[in-house]
C-alpha positions as CSV (number, residue, x, y, z in Angstrom):
1,M,3.7,-1.7,11.7
2,V,3.3,2.1,11.2
3,R,5.6,4.5,12.9
4,F,4.4,7.8,14.3
5,V,6.4,10.7,15.8
6,V,5.6,13.8,17.8
7,G,6.5,16.9,15.9
8,P,7.9,20.1,17.3
9,D,4.4,21.5,17.6
10,Q,3.3,18.5,19.7
11,E,1.2,17.1,16.9
12,V,1.4,13.4,16.1
13,V,2.7,12.8,12.6
14,P,2.6,9.4,10.7
15,D,6.0,8.4,9.5
16,V,5.3,5.7,6.9
17,E,8.9,5.9,5.5
18,G,10.4,5.6,9.0
19,R,12.8,8.6,8.5
20,L,11.5,11.4,10.7
21,P,13.6,12.3,13.7
22,G,12.4,11.5,17.2
23,R,11.2,8.6,19.3
24,G,8.9,6.4,17.3
25,L,5.5,5.4,18.5
26,W,4.6,2.1,16.7
27,L,1.1,0.7,15.9
28,S,-0.1,-2.2,13.9
29,A,-1.0,-1.3,10.4
30,A,-4.7,-1.5,10.7
31,R,-7.4,1.2,10.6
32,D,-9.2,0.0,13.7
33,V,-5.9,0.0,15.7
34,V,-5.2,3.6,14.7
35,N,-8.7,4.7,15.4
36,T,-8.6,3.1,18.9
37,A,-5.3,4.8,19.7
38,C,-6.7,8.1,18.7
39,A,-10.0,7.7,20.6
40,R,-8.3,6.5,23.8
41,N,-5.5,9.1,23.7
42,L,-2.8,6.4,23.6
43,F,-0.4,8.6,21.7
44,A,-0.2,10.9,24.7
45,R,0.4,8.1,27.1
46,A,3.1,6.5,24.9
47,A,4.8,9.9,24.4
48,R,4.5,10.8,28.1
49,S,3.4,14.3,27.2
50,R,0.4,16.2,25.9
51,V,0.0,15.7,22.2
52,R,-2.5,16.7,19.5
53,V,-3.9,14.1,17.1
54,P,-5.3,15.5,13.9
55,E,-8.8,14.5,12.8
56,G,-8.8,11.6,10.3
57,M,-5.5,10.1,11.2
58,A,-6.4,6.7,9.8
59,D,-7.4,8.3,6.5
60,R,-4.1,10.2,6.4
61,V,-2.1,7.1,7.0
62,E,-4.0,5.2,4.3
63,A,-3.4,8.0,1.8
64,L,0.4,8.1,2.6
65,L,0.7,4.3,2.3
66,A,-1.3,4.3,-1.0
67,A,0.9,7.1,-2.3
68,R,4.0,5.1,-1.3
69,C,2.8,2.0,-3.1
70,L,1.8,3.9,-6.2
71,S,5.2,5.6,-6.3
72,L,6.9,2.2,-6.2
73,I,4.8,1.0,-9.1
74,G,5.6,4.2,-11.1
75,L,9.3,3.7,-10.3
76,A,9.1,0.1,-11.6
77,R,7.5,1.4,-14.8
78,R,10.2,4.0,-15.3
79,A,12.9,1.3,-14.7
80,G,11.4,-1.0,-17.3
81,G,10.2,-3.5,-14.7
82,A,6.4,-3.2,-15.2
83,V,4.0,-3.8,-18.0
84,A,0.3,-2.8,-18.3
85,G,-2.6,-4.2,-20.2
86,F,-4.1,-7.7,-20.4
87,E,-2.2,-8.8,-23.5
88,K,1.2,-7.4,-22.4
89,V,0.8,-9.1,-19.0
90,R,-0.2,-12.4,-20.7
91,L,2.8,-12.3,-23.0
92,W,5.1,-11.4,-20.1
93,L,3.7,-14.3,-18.1
94,R,4.5,-16.6,-20.9
95,D,8.1,-15.4,-21.1
96,N,8.9,-14.6,-17.5
97,R,7.6,-15.2,-14.0
98,P,6.5,-11.8,-12.7
99,A,6.9,-11.2,-9.0
100,V,3.6,-9.3,-8.6
101,L,0.4,-9.1,-10.6
102,L,-1.7,-6.0,-10.3
103,A,-5.4,-6.0,-10.8
104,A,-7.7,-3.0,-10.5
105,S,-10.2,-3.5,-7.6
106,D,-12.9,-2.0,-9.8
107,G,-12.1,-4.3,-12.7
108,A,-14.2,-7.3,-13.7
109,A,-13.8,-10.3,-11.4
110,D,-13.4,-12.7,-14.3
111,G,-10.5,-10.7,-15.7
112,R,-8.7,-10.9,-12.4
113,A,-9.4,-14.6,-12.3
114,K,-8.0,-15.1,-15.8
115,I,-4.7,-13.3,-15.0
116,A,-4.4,-15.2,-11.7
117,A,-4.9,-18.5,-13.5
118,L,-2.1,-17.7,-15.9
119,A,0.4,-17.4,-13.0
120,P,-0.6,-19.7,-10.2
121,G,1.3,-18.8,-7.0
122,A,2.1,-15.2,-8.0
123,P,0.6,-12.7,-5.6
124,V,-2.2,-10.6,-7.1
125,L,-2.6,-7.1,-5.6
126,D,-6.1,-5.6,-5.9
127,L,-5.9,-2.7,-3.6
128,F,-6.0,0.0,-6.2
129,G,-8.7,1.2,-8.6
130,A,-8.1,1.4,-12.4
131,D,-7.6,5.2,-12.2
132,E,-5.0,5.0,-9.4
133,L,-3.1,2.3,-11.3
134,G,-3.3,4.3,-14.5
135,R,-1.8,7.4,-12.9
136,A,1.1,5.3,-11.5
137,L,1.7,3.7,-14.9
138,G,1.4,6.8,-17.0
139,R,-2.0,6.0,-18.5
140,E,-5.6,7.0,-18.1
141,R,-6.8,3.7,-16.7
142,V,-5.1,0.3,-16.1
143,V,-6.9,-2.8,-15.1
144,H,-4.1,-5.4,-15.4
145,A,-0.4,-4.9,-14.8
146,A,2.7,-6.9,-13.7
147,L,6.0,-6.1,-12.0
148,A,9.2,-8.0,-12.6
149,P,11.0,-9.7,-9.7
150,G,13.4,-7.6,-7.7
151,R,13.7,-5.2,-4.9
152,L,10.9,-2.9,-6.1
153,A,8.5,-5.7,-6.2
154,D,9.6,-6.9,-2.7
155,R,9.2,-3.4,-1.3
156,L,5.8,-3.0,-3.0
157,M,4.6,-6.2,-1.4
158,A,5.7,-5.1,2.1
159,E,4.0,-1.7,1.7
160,A,0.9,-3.3,0.3
161,D,0.6,-5.5,3.3
162,R,0.5,-2.4,5.5
163,L,-2.0,-0.7,3.2
164,A,-4.3,-3.8,3.2
165,G,-4.9,-3.1,7.0
166,F,-6.5,0.2,6.0
167,R,-8.3,-0.8,2.8
168,R,-9.7,-4.2,3.8
169,P,-11.9,-5.1,6.8
170,A,-10.1,-6.6,9.8
171,A,-10.1,-10.4,9.7
172,G,-9.2,-11.2,13.3
173,G,-7.1,-8.4,14.6
174,G,-4.1,-6.3,13.6
175,T,-0.6,-7.6,12.8
């Protein structure tokens, strides 16, 4: 779910962190749901007042969710809970059980399959391009990475589930 609030200027603002003051207006984390709410003026109905919805609300929510996920990946790197590069990930998989495997969406499919085969059962996130992962991990480009088990990995998975509703086509409705 994604929370929205009405700001003091009567504009609808996405609150992906859930910290802004005001009564929350909640929608499923899916691009089509947000687009429908904007088109049908459902925010005004839920707020029981006249509100403005900025253009490109679904794109704005997607960008905020992506930034939140990439921030969590960067935080894991700075805390020593992430590695990048095929060989480092492979060695880490041999020694530990990572909580999350990251594979660049624009990386080779066979590389993603090789990493996934090394850790059956571990979730593989492929929502980000190599450039996005690289920026989060302090490099130019990253195709393969892994996060250690813990709260950061758990939070990343929760946020990635929300982001998937905006980056992947709907497969039978919103959550």
